[in-house]
C-alpha positions as CSV (number, residue, x, y, z in Angstrom):
1,X,29.0,-5.9,-1.7
2,X,26.9,-2.8,-1.0
3,X,26.4,-1.7,2.6
4,X,23.0,-2.3,4.3
5,X,20.3,-0.4,2.5
6,X,22.7,1.2,-0.1
7,X,22.4,0.3,-3.7
8,X,19.3,-1.8,-3.1
9,X,16.0,-1.4,-4.9
10,X,14.1,-2.1,-1.6
11,X,15.1,-1.3,2.0
12,X,12.2,-2.4,4.1
13,X,13.2,-5.3,6.3
14,X,9.7,-6.8,5.8
15,X,10.6,-7.3,2.2
16,X,13.6,-9.4,3.1
17,X,11.4,-11.4,5.5
18,X,8.9,-12.1,2.7
19,X,11.7,-13.3,0.4
20,X,13.1,-15.6,3.0
21,X,9.6,-17.0,3.8
22,X,8.9,-17.6,0.1
23,X,12.0,-19.8,-0.2
24,X,9.9,-22.4,1.8
25,X,6.9,-22.4,-0.5
26,X,4.7,-20.0,-2.6
27,X,2.2,-18.1,-0.3
28,X,-0.6,-15.6,-0.3
29,X,0.3,-12.3,1.6
30,X,-2.2,-13.2,4.3
31,X,-0.5,-16.6,4.8
32,X,2.9,-14.8,4.9
33,X,1.6,-12.4,7.7
34,X,0.1,-15.3,9.7
35,X,3.3,-17.4,9.4
36,X,5.5,-14.5,10.5
37,X,3.3,-13.9,13.5
38,X,3.1,-17.6,14.4
39,X,6.9,-17.7,14.5
40,X,7.1,-14.6,16.7
41,X,8.7,-12.4,14.0
42,X,6.3,-9.5,14.9
43,X,8.7,-8.9,17.8
44,X,11.4,-7.8,15.4
45,X,9.3,-6.6,12.4
46,X,6.3,-4.3,11.9
47,X,3.7,-6.5,10.3
48,X,0.3,-5.3,9.1
49,X,-1.7,-6.5,6.2
50,X,-1.8,-3.2,4.4
51,X,2.0,-2.7,4.4
52,X,2.6,-6.3,3.6
53,X,0.5,-6.1,0.4
54,X,2.5,-3.0,-0.6
55,X,5.8,-4.8,0.0
56,X,4.7,-7.8,-2.1
57,X,3.6,-5.5,-4.9
58,X,7.0,-3.7,-4.8
59,X,8.8,-7.1,-4.9
60,X,6.8,-8.1,-7.9
61,X,7.5,-4.8,-9.6
62,X,11.3,-5.4,-9.3
63,X,11.0,-9.0,-10.4
64,X,11.9,-10.6,-7.1
65,X,8.5,-12.4,-6.8
66,X,6.0,-13.6,-9.3
67,X,2.4,-14.9,-9.4
68,X,2.5,-18.7,-9.0
69,X,-1.2,-19.3,-8.8
70,X,-4.7,-17.7,-8.3
71,X,-6.9,-19.7,-6.0
72,X,-10.6,-19.5,-5.1
73,X,-12.1,-21.4,-2.2
74,X,-15.9,-21.4,-2.1
75,X,-17.4,-17.9,-2.1
76,X,-14.2,-16.3,-0.9
77,X,-12.4,-13.8,-3.2
78,X,-9.6,-15.0,-5.4
79,X,-6.3,-15.3,-3.6
80,X,-3.1,-14.6,-5.5
81,X,-0.2,-16.8,-4.5
82,X,3.4,-15.5,-5.0
83,X,6.6,-17.4,-5.3
84,X,10.2,-16.2,-5.2
85,X,12.1,-15.7,-8.5
86,X,15.8,-16.5,-9.2
87,X,16.5,-12.7,-9.1
88,X,14.6,-12.6,-5.8
89,X,16.7,-15.4,-4.4
90,X,19.9,-13.7,-5.4
91,X,18.8,-10.4,-3.9
92,X,17.7,-12.1,-0.6
93,X,21.1,-13.9,-0.2
94,X,23.1,-10.7,-0.9
95,X,20.9,-8.5,1.3
96,X,20.9,-10.9,4.2
97,X,24.6,-11.6,3.9
98,X,25.2,-7.8,4.1
99,X,23.1,-7.3,7.2
100,X,24.8,-10.2,9.0
101,X,28.3,-9.3,8.1
102,X,28.4,-5.5,8.1
103,X,27.7,-3.5,11.3
104,X,25.3,-0.7,10.4
105,X,25.2,2.7,12.1
106,X,21.5,2.7,13.0
107,X,21.3,5.9,15.2
108,X,18.9,4.7,17.9
109,X,16.8,7.6,19.3
110,X,18.0,6.9,22.9
111,X,21.6,7.6,21.8
112,X,20.4,10.9,20.4
113,X,18.7,11.8,23.8
114,X,21.9,10.8,25.7
115,X,24.0,13.0,23.5
116,X,21.8,16.0,24.2
117,X,20.9,15.4,27.9
118,X,23.3,18.1,29.1
119,X,20.6,20.8,28.4
120,X,18.6,19.4,31.4
121,X,19.5,19.6,35.0
122,X,21.4,16.5,36.2
123,X,18.7,15.8,38.9
124,X,16.0,15.8,36.2
125,X,18.1,13.5,34.0
126,X,18.6,11.2,37.0
127,X,14.8,11.0,37.6
128,X,14.1,10.4,33.9
129,X,16.7,7.7,33.6
130,X,15.3,6.0,36.8
131,X,11.9,6.0,35.1
132,X,13.4,4.5,32.0
133,X,15.2,1.9,34.1
134,X,12.0,0.8,35.8
135,X,10.2,0.4,32.5
136,X,13.1,-1.5,31.0
137,X,13.3,-3.9,33.9
138,X,9.6,-4.8,33.3
139,X,10.1,-5.1,29.6
140,X,13.2,-7.2,30.0
141,X,11.4,-9.6,32.4
142,X,8.4,-9.8,30.1
143,X,10.6,-10.5,27.1
144,X,12.5,-13.2,28.9
145,X,9.2,-14.8,29.9
146,X,7.9,-14.6,26.4
147,X,11.1,-16.1,25.0
148,X,10.8,-19.1,27.4
149,X,7.2,-19.7,26.2
150,X,8.2,-19.6,22.6
151,X,11.1,-21.9,23.3
152,X,8.6,-24.5,24.2
153,X,7.1,-24.3,20.7
154,X,9.9,-23.4,18.4
155,X,13.6,-24.4,17.9
156,X,16.1,-21.8,19.1
157,X,17.1,-21.2,15.5
158,X,13.8,-19.4,15.0
159,X,14.2,-17.3,18.1
160,X,17.7,-16.0,18.1
161,X,16.6,-12.4,17.3
162,X,14.3,-12.4,20.3
163,X,17.1,-13.8,22.4
164,X,19.3,-10.9,21.1
165,X,16.6,-8.4,22.0
166,X,16.3,-9.8,25.6
167,X,20.1,-9.6,26.1
168,X,20.3,-6.1,24.7
169,X,17.5,-5.0,27.1
170,X,19.2,-6.6,30.0
171,X,22.6,-5.1,29.0
172,X,20.9,-1.6,28.9
173,X,19.5,-2.2,32.4
174,X,22.9,-3.1,33.7
175,X,24.5,0.0,32.1
176,X,21.8,2.3,33.3
177,X,22.2,1.1,36.9
178,X,25.9,1.9,36.7
179,X,25.3,5.3,35.3
180,X,22.6,6.2,37.8
181,X,24.9,5.1,40.7
182,X,27.6,7.5,39.4
183,X,25.0,10.3,39.1
184,X,23.8,9.6,42.6
185,X,27.2,9.7,44.3
186,X,28.6,12.5,42.1
187,X,31.4,10.4,40.6
188,X,30.4,10.8,37.0
189,X,33.3,12.8,35.3
190,X,32.0,16.3,34.5
191,X,28.8,16.1,36.6
192,X,29.9,18.8,39.0
193,X,30.5,21.3,36.2
194,X,27.2,20.2,34.6
195,X,25.4,20.9,37.9
196,X,27.2,24.3,38.3
197,X,26.1,25.4,34.9
198,X,22.4,24.8,35.6
199,X,22.5,26.3,39.1
200,X,24.5,29.4,38.2
201,X,23.9,29.9,34.5
202,X,27.7,30.2,34.0
203,X,29.6,28.0,31.6
204,X,32.3,26.2,33.7
205,X,36.0,26.9,32.7
206,X,36.5,23.2,31.8
207,X,33.6,23.4,29.4
208,X,35.0,26.5,27.8
209,X,38.4,24.8,27.5
210,X,36.8,21.9,25.7
211,X,35.1,24.2,23.2
212,X,38.4,26.0,22.5
213,X,40.1,22.6,21.9
214,X,37.3,21.7,19.4
215,X,37.8,24.9,17.5
216,X,41.6,24.7,17.4
């Protein structure tokens, strides 16, 4: 089974969501967008009508969806209704199975920033992370409240990805609090050498030793 995004004709997660939704019934792209939003999927997918039409066209080009009907209501323009094909159903099952089973290395941008933060003074990093923590606490609380409201309307089955987002945000809040505590009290391993470098411009011996170890 190919890894996530590898060996697939399409890689946009919105395409997968369209295929999944069309297993329920044939739909017009507008109906697809409305259904995804109504079920809260815009919390985990970027949904706009322009990109959705492009996604449906690409699915059709690869034979994963096909025109089921063309409808006209009153003076409105014709609406093309699409249904999933057998090839589309096979692709959907393989793609979704891949994403659920195989952990993908996604390279979140925050991890990139953490890996490069040594170029900034530790006091500046502390202030920036405190700013992030405040924003995350607000976001996590809002997400938790939004999840509770959606739970009143939808079964938990349809909300597990939002639940995951809430838990991940809360986990990051907990981790950041711990890291900031170590930055404040100076117990983070390497922080004194980090501070020495920024205040003197001299590379600490322990950092030089690490560089030599990497080169050997």
